[in-house]
Residue, then its C-alpha position, 0 to 999 in steps of 0.5 A: m254222156k251216159i245217164k247215171v243210175m243208182i239202184v236201191d233195193d233191199q234184196p241184193i239178188l234183185a238189185e244185181g239182176i236189175r244192174s245186169v239188165l241196165s248194163a245192156s244199154d249203152e246209154l246207161e251206167v249203174v253208178g251204185i247199188a244201195f239197200d235202203g233209203a238211208d244207204a242211198l242218201e249216204k252213197m249219193e254224196k259220193d256218186m251222184p246219179d241222174v236217176v234213182l231206181l227205188d224200191i218201196r218197202m225197205p228197212n231203215m228208210n222206206g221208198v216213200v220217205a227216201t223219195g222225199e229226202i232225195c228230192k229235197r237234198f238233190p232236186s236235180v235227181k229223178v226218182l223212179i219207183l220200181t216195186t212189186f207193190d201197186d197199192s194206191d196209197y204207196i203210189l200217191s205218197a211216192l208221187a206226192n213226195g216227188a217221184c217222177g214215175y212208178l213202175l212194177k217189177d214185172i216190166g220188161a227189160a226194154a221198157l225199163i230202159d226206155s222208162i229211165k231214159n224218159a224219166y231223165g228227159g223229164d217225163t212222168i212215167l205212169p203205166a196204164k195199170i198205175a194210172r188206173k189205180i190213181t184214177d180209182a183212188a181219186k174217185n173213191v176220195s171224191a165219192d167219200r167227200e160228197l157223201r160226208l158233205k151231203k150228210a153233214f149239211g143235209l144237201s141235195e144231190r145237185e147241191t152236193e155236186i156244186a158244194v164240191m166244186v165250190y170247195e175245189g175253187f170253181n167260180n160261179r161262171q165255171i160251175a154254171s158252164a160245167l153243169n149246163l146251168s144259167e149263172g142265176t141258177s148257179r147263184n141260187y144253188i150256192s145261196a141255198i148251200y150257204m144257208k144249209i152250211g150256216c155261212d154267208n160267203r164262199a170263204d166261210a163255206i170252204r172253211r166249214m167244209k174243210e173242217t167237216l172233211s178233216q174230222 
């Protein structure tokens, strides 16, 4: 049985080009082309695909919003982003909304076909360039979070490192192991952090840090 694919792209000539590429595979069948997210949702009611190949920037309903709607209404359908935009905000938003992968349009024909087959099989599709974008974005978020906590509560470098681990849900033993500390030293640092934050337990410390980071 062939894998049914819907192409969603607001540029007809590109959509037809992608259809031509996919038609070269005996394992894929293009069941429709849509030109924005709203159009895709309407057409999916009639011709249900297994995989949706979805652009990001489109009128009426962009790819990020469309991804969320497709995954909510048709949870069995795999959404694979295919776009020219490698902005980390787009990547993270699309994945957070349920996309199973993110591809750039400079991908080769064979690699695109393989990606669709792998997505249908349940794999997450993230080429090295996209994975690096996600890693860099995560590092930036982490660095910003550490700086804000350090400034807000007057923490030392080590206290900031441990405060972030507390915030992320690590327990005392895990913190001690990760940082090569004794459990007693770990507890002492955490007590000092509580004092600077102005609380006396983990739940209140996390709540205070969340409030600070949300400002």
